[in-house]
Each structure stands twice: as C-alpha cells, then as structure tokens.
C-alpha positions as CSV (number, residue, x, y, z in Angstrom):
1,M,76.7,108.6,162.1
2,L,76.4,112.1,160.7
3,E,75.6,114.6,163.5
4,A,72.8,117.1,163.0
5,K,75.1,120.1,163.8
6,Y,77.3,119.3,160.9
7,L,74.4,119.1,158.5
8,D,73.0,122.4,159.9
9,E,76.4,124.0,159.3
10,A,76.6,122.7,155.8
11,I,73.1,123.9,155.0
12,A,73.8,127.3,156.4
13,Q,76.9,127.6,154.3
14,N,75.1,126.6,151.1
15,L,72.2,129.0,152.0
16,G,74.8,131.8,152.4
17,E,76.1,131.4,148.9
18,T,75.9,134.8,147.1
19,S,75.6,133.2,143.6
20,P,74.6,129.6,144.0
21,D,75.0,127.3,141.0
22,A,73.2,124.0,140.2
23,W,75.6,122.0,142.3
24,T,75.1,124.2,145.3
25,C,71.4,123.6,145.0
26,I,71.9,119.8,144.6
27,R,74.1,119.7,147.7
28,L,71.7,121.8,149.6
29,A,68.8,119.5,148.6
30,A,70.7,116.4,149.6
31,Q,71.7,117.9,152.9
32,M,68.1,119.0,153.7
33,Y,66.8,115.7,152.7
34,L,69.2,113.9,154.9
35,R,68.4,116.2,157.8
36,D,64.7,115.6,157.4
37,R,65.1,111.8,157.1
38,L,67.6,111.4,159.9
39,Y,66.5,113.9,162.5
40,S,62.8,114.4,161.9
41,P,60.4,112.1,163.9
42,P,59.2,109.2,161.8
43,E,55.7,109.4,160.5
44,A,53.6,106.4,161.0
45,P,52.7,105.1,157.5
46,A,49.0,104.8,157.0
47,R,48.1,101.2,156.5
48,P,44.8,100.7,154.7
49,E,42.4,98.3,156.1
50,L,42.1,95.2,153.9
51,P,38.7,93.8,153.3
52,Q,38.1,90.3,154.7
53,A,37.9,87.7,151.9
54,S,36.5,84.2,152.0
55,A,38.8,81.3,151.3
56,Y,37.4,80.6,147.8
57,A,37.9,84.3,146.8
58,M,41.6,84.2,147.6
59,A,42.4,81.9,144.6
60,D,41.4,84.7,142.2
61,S,42.8,87.6,144.1
62,P,44.8,90.0,141.9
63,R,48.6,89.7,141.9
64,Q,50.8,92.4,143.3
65,P,52.5,94.2,140.5
66,S,56.1,93.2,140.2
67,P,58.6,96.0,141.0
68,E,59.7,98.2,138.1
69,I,63.5,98.0,138.2
70,V,65.3,101.0,136.9
71,A,67.7,100.2,134.1
72,F,69.8,103.3,134.0
73,P,73.5,102.5,133.3
74,G,75.6,105.5,133.3
75,K,78.8,107.0,134.7
76,S,77.4,109.6,137.1
77,D,77.0,108.9,140.8
78,F,73.3,109.3,140.4
79,A,73.0,106.8,137.5
80,R,75.1,104.3,139.4
81,A,73.0,104.8,142.6
82,I,69.6,104.2,140.9
83,D,70.6,101.5,138.4
84,G,68.9,98.2,139.4
85,K,66.7,99.8,142.2
86,D,63.0,99.6,142.4
87,A,61.5,102.7,140.8
88,A,58.9,102.9,143.6
89,D,61.8,103.6,146.0
90,I,63.4,106.2,143.8
91,W,60.4,108.4,142.8
92,P,59.7,109.7,146.4
93,V,63.3,110.8,146.7
94,M,63.2,112.6,143.3
95,D,59.8,114.2,144.3
96,D,61.5,115.6,147.4
97,V,64.5,116.9,145.4
98,M,62.2,118.5,142.8
99,S,60.2,120.2,145.6
100,I,63.4,121.6,147.0
101,F,64.4,122.9,143.6
102,A,61.0,124.5,143.2
103,T,61.6,126.4,146.4
104,L,65.3,127.2,146.2
105,H,66.1,127.5,142.5
106,R,62.9,128.2,140.5
107,D,64.7,128.6,137.2
108,L,66.3,125.2,137.4
109,Y,63.0,123.6,138.4
110,D,61.1,125.3,135.6
111,N,63.7,124.2,133.0
112,A,63.6,120.6,134.3
113,M,59.8,120.6,134.2
114,R,59.8,122.0,130.7
115,I,62.1,119.2,129.5
116,I,60.1,116.5,131.3
117,R,56.8,117.8,129.8
118,S,58.3,117.9,126.3
119,K,59.2,114.1,126.4
C-alpha cells in the first residue's frame, strides 16, 4: 500500500514547482485525491429514509435507472480507465479534479469550463 509520507513528499515536490505545467497540476490533483481518499477518515454516507409502501403499491414502484455506461474508447490512460465504467462512478472523481484545478491552476480550469460550456 502507498504510504502517506510518500504522497506528502510527492505533493510537496509538485507544489514547489516554479513553473508548473498542466501535467504537474494533473499529477498533483491525483496525488491529493489519493491522499484524501486513502488517509482521510471515511464519511458516513447519508442514507435517505425510504417511505413504507404497502404490498399492492410495490408492483407499480418506479424502476431504478439503469447505469449509464461510458463508451469512450481511446488511447490515453484516462480513456482506457473510464471506458465501460458507470458514469455515476466517474463524475464525482472528475468533480474533485476540476475543483483542484480551480484552486491550483485557474487558467486551465477557466479554459476547460469555456470549452465545456460551448458544447
């Protein structure tokens, strides 16, 4: 398992870059994400209270939406990693990455958001 001290050293090294490029920010985002996921205390997910339904109402209960599978064949590591995965599992990770970009590399974030909004 990856030890926290190695992640902290890598994060410190990337934060110390005098002229970081996009790849430095991506590495830093991934390292910070891993540190938060591996070494932060887990948050208890909020489970909504489901209403009690009578037996006759269960027959007409709405179906759960089927997972939206990402079809993104490509040659990059990212494309290969997300291809065939449930989009609901991918979007929280991407939201975290974009939040990190917004903090660490605002120009890159603004450019990505401009492209997304134009689609």
